[in-house]
N, C-alpha and C positions, 0 to 999 in steps of 0.2 A: 181252046184253053179253058173255057168255062166248063165244058164237059169233063175235062181232065180234073179240074178242081172239085167239081161235084162228085165225081167217082172217087176221088181221093178221100173226101170226107167220109163217104160210106165205108171204104176200105179201112181207113184208120179206126173208125168206130168199131167195126167188126174185129179187127186185129187186137184192139185194146181190151175189149171185154172178154174175148176168148182167151187172151194171154193171161189175164188175172184169174179166170176160172181154172185154167190149166195149172197155174202156180198153186192154187188152193188144192187141187186134186193131188198134185205131186207132194205137197206139204203133208197132206193127210196120210199119204202112203209112206211118209218119212224118207222121201227121195229128194234129190237135188231139184230145187224149184224151177230153175231157169230152163231145164230140159223140156218142161211142159210147153212153154211158148215156142221153142224151136220146133217141136213136133207139130204144133198148130201151124207154123209157117210152112213146114214141109207139106202138110196136108192141103193147105189153101193154095199153095203156089204150084209152079210147073212140075214139082217133084211128084205130085199125085193128082189132085183135082183140077189144078190150073184155074182156080176161081179168082184169085187176086194176083195182079201183075205189078211188079215194081215199076214205078214211073218217077219222073224227076222230083215230084213233090214228096212222095214217100221216101225216096232215096235221100233227099236233103234232110228230112226230119230224123230219119234213122241215123244219118251220119252225125247229126248233133247228139244223138243218143250215145254214140261211141265217145264223143268228146267229153260229155258230162260224166259218163260212167268211169272213164279213165281219170278224170280230175278227182273224183271222190275216191277212186282206188289209190291215187297218190297221197291224198290227204288222210285217209283212214287206214288202208291196208299197209301202206309204206310209211305212214305218218308217225310211227313210234320212233323215238330217238334210238338209232341202232347202236348196239354195243358189240360190234363185230370183232371177233378174234381171228387170229391167223388160221386156225383150224377151219373156220367157216369159209374162208377163201379157197383153201385146198379142197374142201368138200364140194362146194358148188361147181368148181372147175371140172371135177370128175363127173358130177351129175348133169352137166351141160354138154361137155365134149364127147363123152361116151355115147349118149343117145344120138347126137348129131352124126357121129361116124356110122353107127348102125343103121339109122333111118336113111342116111344118104345112100348106103349100099342097097337097101331095099328099093328105093325110088329109082336108082340107076338101073337096077335089074328090070323094073317094069317100064323103063324109059319115060318116066314122068318126073324126072328130078328137077327140083328148083330149091335153092336155098331159102326162098321165101315161103316154102312149105316146110322145109326141114326145121327151121328155127322155131316157129310156133308149135310144131309137134314135139320138139325136143325140150322146150322150156317147161318150167314149173310155174303154175299160176298161184300166186300168194293169196289171192282173194278167197277162193273156195276153201283153201287150207285154213286161213285165219278164221273163217266162219265156223268151220268144223272144230277147231281147237277151242273156240269160245263155247260152242255148243256142248262140248264134252267137259268143259271146266278145267282144261289143262293148258290154257294159253299162257299162264304166268309161271308154270312149272318149268323145270330145267329142260325136259324133253320137248315141251311146247315151244320154248324160246329157241332151242337149237334148230327145230324144224322151220320156224319162222325166219330166222336169220339166213339160213341156207336158201330158202325159197325166194326171199326178197332179193338177195344178191343175184340169184339165177335169173329172176324176172327182169331186173334192171339191165343186166348185161345183154340178155337176149333181145330186149327192146332196142338197145343201141345198135347191136349187130344187125337187126332187121332194118333199122333206119338206114344204116350204111349200105347194105347190100341192095336195098330197094332203089338206091340212086348210085349205082356202082360206076361213077365217073369221078375223076380226081377233083374237079371243080365243085361238084355236088357234095362230095365227102367233106371237103374243106368247109363248104357252106353249112353242112350239118354240124360239124364240130364247133363252128363259130356260134351257131344257134344254141347248142347245148351249153357252151361256155357262157353265152349271154344270159341264158335262163338261170344258171346256177349262180353267176356273179350278181345278177340283177334281182334275185329273189327277195333279198332283204329290202332293196329299194322299192320294189313293187308293194311290199307290205306297208312300208312307211308312206307311200303315196296313197294307199287305201285309207290309212289312218288319218292322213291329212284331209282327204275328201270328207270323211266322216265328221271331222271337227268343224269344217266350214260350211258344209251343205246339210241342211236339215230336212230335205224333202223326204217324204214317207218312203220307206224301203230303199233308201239310197245305198245301204251296204250291199243288199242283194243285187241291185241293178249294177253297181260298180264291179262286183266280183264277176258277174256274167259278162260285162263289157270287157273286162281284162282278159277273160278266157277267149273271147272272140278275137280281140285285137292281137293278142300274142299268137293265136292260131293262124291269123292272116299273115303276120310277119314270118312265121315259120314256113308256111306254104310258099311264100315268095322266095325264100331261101332254100327251097327244095327239101324241107323237112315236113314230116307228117304232123298235122295239127292235133290229132288225137294223142299221139305220143308226147307232144309238147304239153298237152293238158295234164298228162300223167306226172311229168316232172314239175309242172307248175303247182299242182296240188300238193306234191311232196314238199316243195319249198315254202308254201303258204300254210303248212300244217300248224305252226305255232299261232299264226294270226287267226286261223279258224278255231283252234282250241280255246282261245280266249273269247270266242263269240259262238257259244253253243247254239244260240237261237238261229244264227246264220247257217250253220251246218245242217240244222234240222230242216230249214226251208229248202236247202239244196237237195237234201235227201228226198223230201216230198216231191220236189220238182222233177228229180231224176227217176226215183223208183216208182212214182205214181204214174208217170207218163212216158218218159224216154226209155227206161229200161225194158218194160214189156214190149214196146214197139220194136226196139232194137233186136231183142231175141227172136221175135216173130220174123223179122226181116232176114235173120240168118237162114231160116228155112226157106224163105221166098226166093233166095238166090240159087237154090239147089237145081240141078238138072233132073231129068226124069229118073226116078228111082228104078234101078234094074238089078237083077241078081248079080251081075258082074260088079256093079258099083258096091253093092252090099258086101260081097266077098272081099273086094279090095279094101273096103273100109275096115272089115273085121281083121284082115291080115295086118293092116297098118296099125290098128289098135293093139293087137297082140305084140307086135314087134316094138312099138313105142313103149308100152307099159313094161314089157319084159326088159328092155334095155335100161329104162329109167329105174325100175325096181332093182336090177342088178347093180347099177351105179350107186343107188342108195345103200345097198348092203355093204359095198366096199367102203363108202365114206362113213358108215356107222362106226367103223373101227377108229377112225380119226376123231369122231364126236364122242365115242365111248358111251353110246346109247343103244337101245334095243334095235338090232339090224332090220327086223321085219317092219317095225314102226317107222324107222327112218326111210326104208325103201318105199313103203306105201305113202308116207307123208310127202316126200319130195317128188312123188309121181303125180300129184294132184293136177288136174286140168280143168279148163272151162272158165275162162275169164278174159284176161288180156290177150291170151293166145288166139281166141276166136276173133277178137277185135282186130288183131293184126291180119288175120286171114281175110276178113271182109274188107279191110283197107287195101290189101294187095289186089283183091278181085276188082273193086270199084276203080282202082287205078290201072286196070288192065295189065297187071304184072303177073297174074296167074290166070289159068283158064277156069271157066265154071265147073268143069269136070274135076280138075285138081282141087278146087275149093270144096266141092261137094263131098268127095270121099274123105278128105282130111278133116273137115268139120264134123262129119259123121263119126270118124274115129275118136275125135276129142269128146263128142257127146257120149259115146260108149264109155270112155274113160271116166267122164264126170259122173256117170251113173254107178259104175262098178266100184271104183276106188273108195268113195266114202262108206259104202256098205262094208267092205273088207276092213276098213280102218275102225269102224264102229264095233265090229265083231271082237276087236281086241279090247275095247274099253267099255263095252256094254251100250245100253241105250243112251242117247243124248239127253241132257237136262233141258227138256222143253216145257213150256207152260202147259199145265194140265188142261185148263179150260180157256177157251178164247174169251177175251174180255167182252162183256156185254155192256153197251153204252147206257143201258137202263139200270144197271146195278149201282148201289151206293158206292161212292168213291172211297169211303172208309174201308170197304171190303178189299180194296186193292192197295191203297197207300196209307200207311200210318207212320208219317214222318214228323218228328218233333225237333228238327234242326232249326234252332232259333238263337237269338242273343237277348240278354236283358240289359236294363238301363245302366248297370254297374260295370259292364264290360267296355273295354276301350275299342277304338276304331281298328287298332292293329289286330285285336282278337277277332273282330268281325271279319276283317279282310282275310285272315288266316282260314276261317271256316268257309268263306266264299271260294277261295282259291282251291281248297282241298276238295270241295264238292262240285266245283265247276258251275256255280249258280250265277245268276245275273243280279240277285238281290238277296237280302236276308231279313226275316221277320223279327220284329222287336216285341217283347212281351213285358208286362209289369210283374210285380212280386206275386200277384194272384194268378199268373199265367194267362192273363187276358191280352189279346193282341193290341198293340198301340199303333202299328203301322209297319212300314218296311223301309230299309235303306238300300238304294240301288248302287251298282258298281259305278255308273256314270256320276252319281253324287260324290262318291269317295274319290274319284279321279280329279274332281275340281278342288279338293282340299289339299293344302300344303302337306306333303308327307311327314314333315317334321312335327305336325300336330297329331299324328296317328297314335302316338304313345300317351298323349295328354288328354285328348278329348274323349269323353264317354259317348256311348251310342245315343243316349237321350239328350246329348248336348247339341245335336244337329237336327235339322228339319227331317221329319219322317213323312213319307208318302202314305196316303190313306190306303189301307189294304182292304180288298174285297172280302167280306165275311159271309160264309154260307152255313146253313144249318146242317146238322149231322146226317139228315136223310138225303142230302143232295146227291144227285146221280152224276155219273161220269159225263154224260151229255151236257149237264148243267155247267160243269166246270169248263168243259171245252167251249161252250157258248160264251162264258165270261172271258176266257182268253181271246177268243176271236173278236168279240165286240169291244173290249177295253184295251187290248194289247198289254195288259198287266203281266208281269213275269211270274206272279205268285198269288194264290188265294189261300185262305185259311178256313178250316172247318171247326166249328165250335159246338159245345154242348148247350143244354138249355140255360145254363147259368153264364154263358158267354166265355167259358174257359176253353182254351185251345185244345183240340183233339188231334188235329193233323194239319201239316203244312203241305200244300200241293204246288210244287214247282212245275212250270210248263214243260221244261225239258224232261223231267222225271216221268211225267204222265205220258208224254210222247214215246218214251222208251218202252213203256208197258204196252202201248197200243201198236208199236211197230215191231213185229217179230223179226228175228235175225234172218236175213235173206239166205 
């Protein structure tokens, strides 16, 4: 056991650094980033070099990766309040049922049929599509919203179907439906419980620890009742989206926790489960890729008439792959519901799709709006952020709350008539005040926290150090006369430093 643990430390270290380097390489090539770690896994694992072997420790850690990735997918990718219309239901039914039919015929022909392969191959992944729409700046346009709604419905229904067919016995199906019902009915209660714990327990990082505990405990309950813990995390994230939206600092920590550690290891592990790469496997993967994308694209062309949008864009957008679908495949494999060979060719087909489709989609809209230069931690923070979102002494608490809610901040900086910072008012302070006083009290009529003031030459690394050491939500940059030049909110700076995945 000691040797297994020592070997796992080495394997995990190698997997993590190579995964991030591969992500960087694919990002510079303007390709989908997570394909890089998958290729690393294929090369390191039995597929090619056979240098790293999956063991119980690596398997456990990467299975946690699936859980946290799907939780964030539920909170962020599915987390918008859906304004679904009847045309979206008709569209996604076409876009899911037609590929299921065509892919089933293909797999039956090759005598490797399994619904647990068909569903992940046929479904649309909302995550990669959402990132692409944001990247191209069309996520809020009519065409972007139409694609998003169709894809989210497609993904949710496919996940439920996968869960049902993975436990295709009446008692298990009843258990699954009961778990889904419990999650959706209890979502609000879970949020209230989390808020209650926050109010009474003041231990450091209690919010983060509590949300992680809830993910684990609900996952355990789901597994006991024959439901998949990772899929449960997806639904749980969706139901806690409002709770997390009100706590941006918490979602940032979850992102760092997931994308900095679990995500790269998870995508490397996808490659580690591959069987030996052979010409036959590659050919079958290519055929599956062409049939899958062909059927999905054709279904998108048909449903575009219902949506009244560009048929080519709808066909490409609703064919996006590479997120929850791969998570479902690896869950099926680790549960011994599909064979390693089935897993390998289908995962490879999804990887091909994830590479090709975004390129075709971008050809329609041009180059994505990416950050020209990577942020250097040694450059002045004023070169990056020039934000003067503040309140003055004459504004009411209601006005301050309006600005905080609009921007999603945890605090707001207060300045005097000469634009010199006086301090900041936090959300937690405002929550302790009787709401009936919001219209009456002025901002300077309540206690203000001391705000950390930095000179105009301060670098990004200096601001990050302040946030880490003081846990303050905001710092201000002033000129030589002490007048405010910029307000740096922790969440805003983290967004600049964290590129879109």
